[in-house]
C-alpha positions in Angstrom: -0.4 0.0 -0.2 1.3 3.7 -0.4 0.0 7.2 0.1 -0.6 9.2 -3.0 -1.1 13.6 -2.8 -3.3 14.8 -5.5 -3.5 18.7 -5.8 -6.7 20.1 -6.8 -8.0 23.4 -8.3 -11.3 23.2 -6.6 -11.8 22.9 -2.8 -11.9 20.0 -0.3 -14.0 20.6 3.0 -13.0 17.7 4.7 -11.0 14.5 3.5 -9.3 11.8 6.0 -7.3 8.6 4.6 -6.6 6.3 7.4 -5.2 2.7 8.0 -6.9 0.0 5.9 -7.2 -1.7 9.7 -9.3 0.9 10.7 -13.2 0.4 9.8 -16.8 2.5 10.4 -19.6 0.5 13.0 -23.1 1.4 12.3 -25.3 1.7 9.1 -25.6 3.2 5.7 -28.2 5.7 5.9 -28.0 5.8 2.2 -30.7 4.4 0.0 -28.8 1.8 -2.4 -24.9 3.6 -1.8 -24.0 0.8 -3.6 -26.0 1.2 -6.5 -27.4 -2.9 -6.4 -30.7 -1.5 -7.4 -29.6 0.7 -10.5 -30.2 4.5 -9.6 -33.2 3.4 -7.3 -33.6 6.1 -4.8 -31.2 8.6 -6.9 -31.5 11.7 -9.1 -30.1 12.1 -12.4 -29.9 15.3 -14.3 -28.0 16.5 -17.3 -27.1 20.2 -18.5 -24.8 22.4 -19.4 -23.7 23.4 -23.4 -24.8 21.4 -25.9 -26.3 18.2 -24.8 -24.5 14.7 -23.1 -23.0 12.4 -25.4 -23.3 9.4 -23.2 -25.9 9.4 -19.7 -24.9 8.1 -16.1 -25.5 4.6 -16.3 -24.9 1.3 -13.5 -22.4 -0.9 -15.1 -21.6 -4.2 -13.8 -17.9 -4.8 -11.9 -16.9 -7.9 -12.4 -13.8 -7.9 -14.6 -16.0 -8.5 -17.6 -15.2 -6.2 -20.9 -18.9 -4.8 -22.0 -19.3 -2.0 -24.3 -21.6 0.8 -23.2 -24.0 1.3 -21.6 -23.5 -1.5 -19.7 -19.9 -1.6 -19.6 -16.7 0.9 -19.9 -16.4 1.1 -24.2 -15.2 -2.4 -23.6 -12.8 -2.0 -20.1 -13.2 -5.0 -17.5 -13.5 -2.7 -14.5 -12.7 -4.9 -11.1 -15.3 -5.5 -8.5 -14.5 -3.1 -5.3 -13.1 -5.4 -3.1 -12.2 -2.5 -0.1 -13.4 -3.4 3.2 -13.2 -0.3 4.6 -15.2 2.8 4.4 -19.0 2.1 4.0 -20.3 -0.8 5.7 -22.2 -3.0 2.3 -19.9 -4.7 0.2 -19.9 -3.8 -3.4 -23.2 -5.3 -5.2 -21.1 -5.4 -8.1 -22.2 -2.7 -9.9 -21.1 1.3 -9.6 -22.5 4.7 -11.1 -20.4 5.2 -14.4 -20.0 9.1 -15.6 -18.8 9.1 -19.6 -20.2 12.1 -21.0 -17.8 14.3 -23.8 -19.7 16.9 -23.6 -22.4 18.7 -21.0 -22.5 17.8 -17.3 -24.4 14.6 -15.3 -25.4 14.6 -12.0 -26.8 12.2 -10.0 -28.3 13.4 -6.4 -29.5 11.9 -3.2 -31.7 14.1 -0.4 -31.3 12.4 3.6 -32.9 13.4 6.3 -30.2 14.0 9.2 -30.4 15.1 12.9 -28.1 17.3 14.5 -24.8 15.4 15.3 -21.4 14.0 13.5 -21.4 11.6 10.5 -18.7 9.3 8.7 -18.5 10.4 5.1 -17.4 8.8 1.7 -17.2 7.0 -1.2 -14.9 4.8 -3.6 -13.9 5.8 -7.0 -12.3 4.7 -10.2 -10.4 6.0 -13.1 -10.6 3.5 -15.5 -7.5 2.7 -17.8 -9.3 3.2 -21.7 -11.2 6.3 -19.9 -7.8 7.8 -18.6 -6.2 7.0 -22.1 -8.5 9.7 -23.8 -7.1 12.8 -25.0 -9.2 15.4 -22.7 -10.1 15.6 -19.4 -12.9 15.8 -17.4 -14.2 17.4 -13.5 -15.7 15.3 -11.0 -17.3 16.3 -7.8 -18.9 14.6 -4.5 -20.6 16.0 -2.2 -22.2 13.8 1.2 -24.4 15.6 3.8 -23.9 18.8 2.5 -20.3 18.4 3.0 -17.8 18.7 0.2 -14.8 16.1 -0.1 -14.2 16.5 -4.0 -14.6 20.1 -6.0 -14.3 20.6 -9.7 -11.5 18.1 -9.6 -9.3 16.9 -12.8 -10.3 13.3 -14.0 -6.6 13.0 -15.2 -5.1 14.4 -11.7 -7.3 11.7 -9.9 -6.4 8.7 -12.0 -2.3 9.7 -12.2 -1.9 10.4 -8.1 -3.2 6.8 -7.7 -3.2 5.0 -10.6 -5.7 3.7 -12.9 -8.3 0.4 -12.5 -8.0 0.9 -8.7 -10.5 1.3 -5.8 -9.8 4.4 -4.0 -11.8 5.3 -0.8 -12.6 9.2 -0.2 -13.6 10.2 3.2 -14.2 12.6 6.1 -16.7 13.7 8.5 -20.0 16.1 8.6 -21.2 18.2 11.5 -24.8 18.6 11.7 -25.7 21.5 13.3 -29.3 21.4 12.7 -31.8 18.5 11.7 -32.7 18.8 7.9 -32.6 17.4 4.7 -28.9 17.3 3.0 -27.6 16.7 0.1 -25.7 13.6 -1.6 -24.2 14.9 -5.0 -21.8 14.2 -7.4 -21.4 16.0 -10.5 -19.4 15.2 -13.7 -18.4 17.8 -16.4 -17.0 16.5 -19.4 -14.4 19.2 -21.5 -15.1 17.5 -25.3 -14.9 14.8 -27.1 -13.1 12.3 -26.1 -13.2 13.2 -22.3 -12.1 11.0 -19.6 -14.5 8.6 -17.2 -14.7 8.0 -13.7 -16.9 5.4 -11.5 -18.2 5.7 -8.2 -19.1 3.4 -5.6 -20.2 2.5 -1.9 -21.5 5.8 -1.1 -22.0 6.2 2.7 -23.2 8.4 5.6 -23.2 7.0 9.5 -23.5 8.5 12.5 -20.6 8.7 15.0 -17.0 9.6 14.0 -14.5 7.3 12.1 -12.1 5.3 14.1 -8.8 6.1 15.5 -6.0 6.0 12.7 -3.2 4.1 13.3 0.3 5.5 13.6 1.4 7.4 10.2 -2.0 7.8 8.9 -2.4 11.1 6.7 -5.3 13.5 7.6 -6.5 17.1 6.1 -9.4 18.8 8.0 -11.1 21.8 8.1 -12.7 23.8 5.3 -10.1 26.2 4.5 -8.4 23.6 2.9 -8.5 25.8 -0.7 -6.5 24.3 -3.3 -4.3 22.9 -1.0 -5.3 19.1 -2.0 -6.6 15.8 -1.0 -5.2 13.1 0.1 -6.1 9.8 -1.5 -4.8 6.3 -0.5 -4.8 3.6 -2.6 -6.1 0.1 -1.6 -4.8 -3.1 -3.2 -7.9 -5.1 -4.5 -8.3 -8.8 -2.7 
């Protein structure tokens, strides 16, 4: 295992990477966070200049090469075997963003009481999508807390390698009970743009376990442009 550092042009509100031995306790409050039921519980939309060239899709992650819309344009995508982060195991499916133009969004609203929540998701940049000549940007907000903001997909793939599931997570401190957004946004710059997948999205009551010595963390909303630490997890 190795630590990777990714410099972003956007902001990081709270991102924490911890040891492979730490895990979360408690149930996931999100509906269908591992996309086993397609996009049930989620809302999709497309916007931006022109029209999107491909819709967001739920594709299989079973190391079998399939063409779009059931696969990543012939890329065999590995199942998400991470055991930290979400308490839910992978369903063998993931949300796939691949438009060359326009913006795709995927969102869910969750009712939360005041308190502290552990939040996050896993990301994967497929090698064939990474090889596309043009970049795309990706944002991920969970429980109203921005974990990745307008990040270069090329930079994400470069930081942690392609064909690798990576956990991104942090803490949401909810001061007032209410409805909070879980939102992913993907914008392709032009044809042909890079791709990304998302799996195992979670919101869990309470804080994360204490990391082992040597783990790295970034805290606070003032980390604008300073970067996001991603930790590579070897697949089982």
